[in-house]
PyMOL commands that place a pseudoatom at each C-alpha (Angstrom):
pseudoatom trace, name=CA, resn=MET, resi=1, chain=A, elem=C, hetatm=0, pos=[-40.868, -32.159, -17.771]
pseudoatom trace, name=CA, resn=SER, resi=2, chain=A, elem=C, hetatm=0, pos=[-37.728, -30.402, -18.062]
pseudoatom trace, name=CA, resn=GLY, resi=3, chain=A, elem=C, hetatm=0, pos=[-38.620, -27.722, -15.403]
pseudoatom trace, name=CA, resn=ASN, resi=4, chain=A, elem=C, hetatm=0, pos=[-39.247, -30.272, -12.869]
pseudoatom trace, name=CA, resn=ILE, resi=5, chain=A, elem=C, hetatm=0, pos=[-35.695, -31.978, -13.690]
pseudoatom trace, name=CA, resn=LYS, resi=6, chain=A, elem=C, hetatm=0, pos=[-34.005, -28.507, -13.178]
pseudoatom trace, name=CA, resn=HIS, resi=7, chain=A, elem=C, hetatm=0, pos=[-35.823, -28.000, -9.850]
pseudoatom trace, name=CA, resn=ILE, resi=8, chain=A, elem=C, hetatm=0, pos=[-34.791, -31.542, -8.762]
pseudoatom trace, name=CA, resn=PHE, resi=9, chain=A, elem=C, hetatm=0, pos=[-31.210, -30.953, -9.946]
pseudoatom trace, name=CA, resn=ALA, resi=10, chain=A, elem=C, hetatm=0, pos=[-30.936, -27.597, -8.115]
pseudoatom trace, name=CA, resn=LEU, resi=11, chain=A, elem=C, hetatm=0, pos=[-32.501, -29.162, -4.998]
pseudoatom trace, name=CA, resn=ILE, resi=12, chain=A, elem=C, hetatm=0, pos=[-29.692, -31.864, -5.010]
pseudoatom trace, name=CA, resn=ILE, resi=13, chain=A, elem=C, hetatm=0, pos=[-27.104, -29.332, -5.381]
pseudoatom trace, name=CA, resn=LEU, resi=14, chain=A, elem=C, hetatm=0, pos=[-28.352, -27.322, -2.452]
pseudoatom trace, name=CA, resn=ILE, resi=15, chain=A, elem=C, hetatm=0, pos=[-28.785, -30.363, -0.284]
pseudoatom trace, name=CA, resn=LEU, resi=16, chain=A, elem=C, hetatm=0, pos=[-25.240, -31.436, -1.277]
pseudoatom trace, name=CA, resn=VAL, resi=17, chain=A, elem=C, hetatm=0, pos=[-23.886, -27.855, -0.501]
pseudoatom trace, name=CA, resn=ALA, resi=18, chain=A, elem=C, hetatm=0, pos=[-25.593, -27.612, 2.867]
pseudoatom trace, name=CA, resn=GLY, resi=19, chain=A, elem=C, hetatm=0, pos=[-24.323, -31.181, 3.816]
pseudoatom trace, name=CA, resn=GLY, resi=20, chain=A, elem=C, hetatm=0, pos=[-20.812, -30.098, 3.060]
pseudoatom trace, name=CA, resn=PHE, resi=21, chain=A, elem=C, hetatm=0, pos=[-21.187, -27.154, 5.232]
pseudoatom trace, name=CA, resn=TYR, resi=22, chain=A, elem=C, hetatm=0, pos=[-22.532, -29.037, 8.141]
pseudoatom trace, name=CA, resn=MET, resi=23, chain=A, elem=C, hetatm=0, pos=[-19.743, -31.609, 7.758]
pseudoatom trace, name=CA, resn=LEU, resi=24, chain=A, elem=C, hetatm=0, pos=[-17.231, -28.703, 7.928]
pseudoatom trace, name=CA, resn=ALA, resi=25, chain=A, elem=C, hetatm=0, pos=[-18.769, -27.062, 10.629]
pseudoatom trace, name=CA, resn=GLN, resi=26, chain=A, elem=C, hetatm=0, pos=[-18.674, -30.306, 12.804]
pseudoatom trace, name=CA, resn=SER, resi=27, chain=A, elem=C, hetatm=0, pos=[-15.319, -31.093, 12.025]
pseudoatom trace, name=CA, resn=ASP, resi=28, chain=A, elem=C, hetatm=0, pos=[-14.392, -27.647, 13.755]
pseudoatom trace, name=CA, resn=THR, resi=29, chain=A, elem=C, hetatm=0, pos=[-11.813, -26.947, 11.083]
pseudoatom trace, name=CA, resn=MET, resi=30, chain=A, elem=C, hetatm=0, pos=[-13.750, -23.784, 9.777]
pseudoatom trace, name=CA, resn=PHE, resi=31, chain=A, elem=C, hetatm=0, pos=[-14.136, -22.016, 13.219]
pseudoatom trace, name=CA, resn=LYS, resi=32, chain=A, elem=C, hetatm=0, pos=[-11.142, -22.977, 15.016]
pseudoatom trace, name=CA, resn=GLY, resi=33, chain=A, elem=C, hetatm=0, pos=[-9.005, -20.327, 13.579]
pseudoatom trace, name=CA, resn=SER, resi=34, chain=A, elem=C, hetatm=0, pos=[-11.313, -17.563, 14.305]
pseudoatom trace, name=CA, resn=GLN, resi=35, chain=A, elem=C, hetatm=0, pos=[-11.631, -18.585, 18.005]
pseudoatom trace, name=CA, resn=GLN, resi=36, chain=A, elem=C, hetatm=0, pos=[-7.841, -18.865, 18.527]
pseudoatom trace, name=CA, resn=ARG, resi=37, chain=A, elem=C, hetatm=0, pos=[-7.269, -15.479, 16.519]
pseudoatom trace, name=CA, resn=SER, resi=38, chain=A, elem=C, hetatm=0, pos=[-9.924, -14.080, 19.019]
pseudoatom trace, name=CA, resn=GLU, resi=39, chain=A, elem=C, hetatm=0, pos=[-8.036, -15.308, 21.941]
pseudoatom trace, name=CA, resn=GLU, resi=40, chain=A, elem=C, hetatm=0, pos=[-4.801, -13.711, 20.599]
pseudoatom trace, name=CA, resn=ILE, resi=41, chain=A, elem=C, hetatm=0, pos=[-6.540, -10.380, 20.186]
pseudoatom trace, name=CA, resn=ALA, resi=42, chain=A, elem=C, hetatm=0, pos=[-7.920, -10.409, 23.646]
pseudoatom trace, name=CA, resn=ALA, resi=43, chain=A, elem=C, hetatm=0, pos=[-4.505, -11.444, 25.052]
pseudoatom trace, name=CA, resn=GLU, resi=44, chain=A, elem=C, hetatm=0, pos=[-2.818, -8.773, 22.995]
pseudoatom trace, name=CA, resn=THR, resi=45, chain=A, elem=C, hetatm=0, pos=[-5.308, -6.112, 24.344]
pseudoatom trace, name=CA, resn=ALA, resi=46, chain=A, elem=C, hetatm=0, pos=[-4.760, -6.976, 27.786]
pseudoatom trace, name=CA, resn=ARG, resi=47, chain=A, elem=C, hetatm=0, pos=[-1.077, -6.729, 27.336]
pseudoatom trace, name=CA, resn=LEU, resi=48, chain=A, elem=C, hetatm=0, pos=[-1.562, -3.184, 25.806]
pseudoatom trace, name=CA, resn=GLN, resi=49, chain=A, elem=C, hetatm=0, pos=[-3.916, -2.047, 28.560]
pseudoatom trace, name=CA, resn=GLN, resi=50, chain=A, elem=C, hetatm=0, pos=[-1.154, -2.998, 31.092]
pseudoatom trace, name=CA, resn=GLU, resi=51, chain=A, elem=C, hetatm=0, pos=[1.928, -1.729, 29.267]
pseudoatom trace, name=CA, resn=VAL, resi=52, chain=A, elem=C, hetatm=0, pos=[0.370, 1.577, 27.293]
pseudoatom trace, name=CA, resn=ILE, resi=53, chain=A, elem=C, hetatm=0, pos=[-2.792, 2.540, 28.645]
pseudoatom trace, name=CA, resn=ALA, resi=54, chain=A, elem=C, hetatm=0, pos=[-2.288, 2.155, 32.485]
pseudoatom trace, name=CA, resn=PRO, resi=55, chain=A, elem=C, hetatm=0, pos=[0.811, 4.274, 32.673]
pseudoatom trace, name=CA, resn=LEU, resi=56, chain=A, elem=C, hetatm=0, pos=[-0.934, 6.936, 30.416]
pseudoatom trace, name=CA, resn=ARG, resi=57, chain=A, elem=C, hetatm=0, pos=[-3.857, 7.090, 32.908]
pseudoatom trace, name=CA, resn=ARG, resi=58, chain=A, elem=C, hetatm=0, pos=[-0.986, 8.034, 35.507]
pseudoatom trace, name=CA, resn=LEU, resi=59, chain=A, elem=C, hetatm=0, pos=[-0.045, 11.060, 33.565]
pseudoatom trace, name=CA, resn=THR, resi=60, chain=A, elem=C, hetatm=0, pos=[-3.189, 13.062, 34.331]
pseudoatom trace, name=CA, resn=GLY, resi=61, chain=A, elem=C, hetatm=0, pos=[-1.279, 14.727, 37.355]
pseudoatom trace, name=CA, resn=VAL, resi=62, chain=A, elem=C, hetatm=0, pos=[1.704, 15.651, 35.566]
pseudoatom trace, name=CA, resn=THR, resi=63, chain=A, elem=C, hetatm=0, pos=[2.264, 19.482, 35.088]
pseudoatom trace, name=CA, resn=ILE, resi=64, chain=A, elem=C, hetatm=0, pos=[4.871, 20.889, 32.539]
pseudoatom trace, name=CA, resn=ASP, resi=65, chain=A, elem=C, hetatm=0, pos=[6.986, 23.815, 33.789]
pseudoatom trace, name=CA, resn=THR, resi=66, chain=A, elem=C, hetatm=0, pos=[7.016, 26.202, 30.652]
pseudoatom trace, name=CA, resn=ASN, resi=67, chain=A, elem=C, hetatm=0, pos=[9.460, 28.398, 32.148]
pseudoatom trace, name=CA, resn=PHE, resi=68, chain=A, elem=C, hetatm=0, pos=[11.991, 26.229, 30.778]
pseudoatom trace, name=CA, resn=PHE, resi=69, chain=A, elem=C, hetatm=0, pos=[11.471, 27.560, 27.216]
pseudoatom trace, name=CA, resn=SER, resi=70, chain=A, elem=C, hetatm=0, pos=[12.124, 31.252, 28.206]
pseudoatom trace, name=CA, resn=SER, resi=71, chain=A, elem=C, hetatm=0, pos=[15.417, 30.308, 30.011]
pseudoatom trace, name=CA, resn=LYS, resi=72, chain=A, elem=C, hetatm=0, pos=[18.588, 31.711, 28.637]
pseudoatom trace, name=CA, resn=GLU, resi=73, chain=A, elem=C, hetatm=0, pos=[19.971, 28.214, 28.119]
pseudoatom trace, name=CA, resn=TYR, resi=74, chain=A, elem=C, hetatm=0, pos=[16.955, 27.093, 25.886]
pseudoatom trace, name=CA, resn=THR, resi=75, chain=A, elem=C, hetatm=0, pos=[17.030, 30.419, 23.828]
pseudoatom trace, name=CA, resn=ALA, resi=76, chain=A, elem=C, hetatm=0, pos=[20.731, 29.892, 23.335]
pseudoatom trace, name=CA, resn=LEU, resi=77, chain=A, elem=C, hetatm=0, pos=[20.293, 26.556, 21.326]
pseudoatom trace, name=CA, resn=THR, resi=78, chain=A, elem=C, hetatm=0, pos=[20.855, 26.702, 17.706]
pseudoatom trace, name=CA, resn=TYR, resi=79, chain=A, elem=C, hetatm=0, pos=[20.008, 24.361, 14.967]
pseudoatom trace, name=CA, resn=LYS, resi=80, chain=A, elem=C, hetatm=0, pos=[22.984, 22.887, 13.288]
pseudoatom trace, name=CA, resn=GLY, resi=81, chain=A, elem=C, hetatm=0, pos=[21.465, 20.170, 11.267]
pseudoatom trace, name=CA, resn=GLU, resi=82, chain=A, elem=C, hetatm=0, pos=[21.839, 19.843, 7.417]
pseudoatom trace, name=CA, resn=SER, resi=83, chain=A, elem=C, hetatm=0, pos=[19.164, 20.074, 4.915]
pseudoatom trace, name=CA, resn=LEU, resi=84, chain=A, elem=C, hetatm=0, pos=[18.222, 17.111, 3.247]
pseudoatom trace, name=CA, resn=PRO, resi=85, chain=A, elem=C, hetatm=0, pos=[19.191, 16.389, -0.414]
pseudoatom trace, name=CA, resn=GLU, resi=86, chain=A, elem=C, hetatm=0, pos=[16.674, 16.613, -3.159]
pseudoatom trace, name=CA, resn=PRO, resi=87, chain=A, elem=C, hetatm=0, pos=[15.625, 12.913, -3.815]
pseudoatom trace, name=CA, resn=VAL, resi=88, chain=A, elem=C, hetatm=0, pos=[16.847, 11.421, -7.133]
pseudoatom trace, name=CA, resn=VAL, resi=89, chain=A, elem=C, hetatm=0, pos=[14.290, 10.498, -9.416]
pseudoatom trace, name=CA, resn=GLN, resi=90, chain=A, elem=C, hetatm=0, pos=[14.952, 6.716, -10.447]
pseudoatom trace, name=CA, resn=ARG, resi=91, chain=A, elem=C, hetatm=0, pos=[12.333, 6.567, -13.329]
pseudoatom trace, name=CA, resn=ASN, resi=92, chain=A, elem=C, hetatm=0, pos=[9.668, 8.205, -15.104]
pseudoatom trace, name=CA, resn=ASN, resi=93, chain=A, elem=C, hetatm=0, pos=[6.239, 8.242, -13.800]
pseudoatom trace, name=CA, resn=PRO, resi=94, chain=A, elem=C, hetatm=0, pos=[4.109, 6.133, -16.347]
pseudoatom trace, name=CA, resn=PHE, resi=95, chain=A, elem=C, hetatm=0, pos=[0.964, 7.754, -15.054]
pseudoatom trace, name=CA, resn=GLU, resi=96, chain=A, elem=C, hetatm=0, pos=[2.145, 11.331, -15.766]
pseudoatom trace, name=CA, resn=SER, resi=97, chain=A, elem=C, hetatm=0, pos=[0.440, 11.661, -18.946]
pseudoatom trace, name=CA, resn=LEU, resi=98, chain=A, elem=C, hetatm=0, pos=[-3.047, 10.836, -17.417]
pseudoatom trace, name=CA, resn=ARG, resi=99, chain=A, elem=C, hetatm=0, pos=[-2.933, 14.104, -15.154]
for i in range(1, 99): cmd.bond("trace and resi %d" % i, "trace and resi %d" % (i + 1))
show_as sticks, trace
zoom trace
């Protein structure tokens, strides 16, 4: 007898969960966010297509004159940058002992 009660109780819970999901799906609050995000992604993709990909496709006919790199002006360039200082350690690594 207790087995039948467990099955009936499980069936009632299953019906309540299914009914709750049905009500949520009918109210359109569950799927509205994903549809709106899908539209935003499509708009962003179209914008990137126009701003980035289309100009890149026009670059196929571009040739670079490499004679510039052998010119005396280019070879006369010197690097006058400064070397970066060593980073200062702020604290000990707590995972150092695990290595």
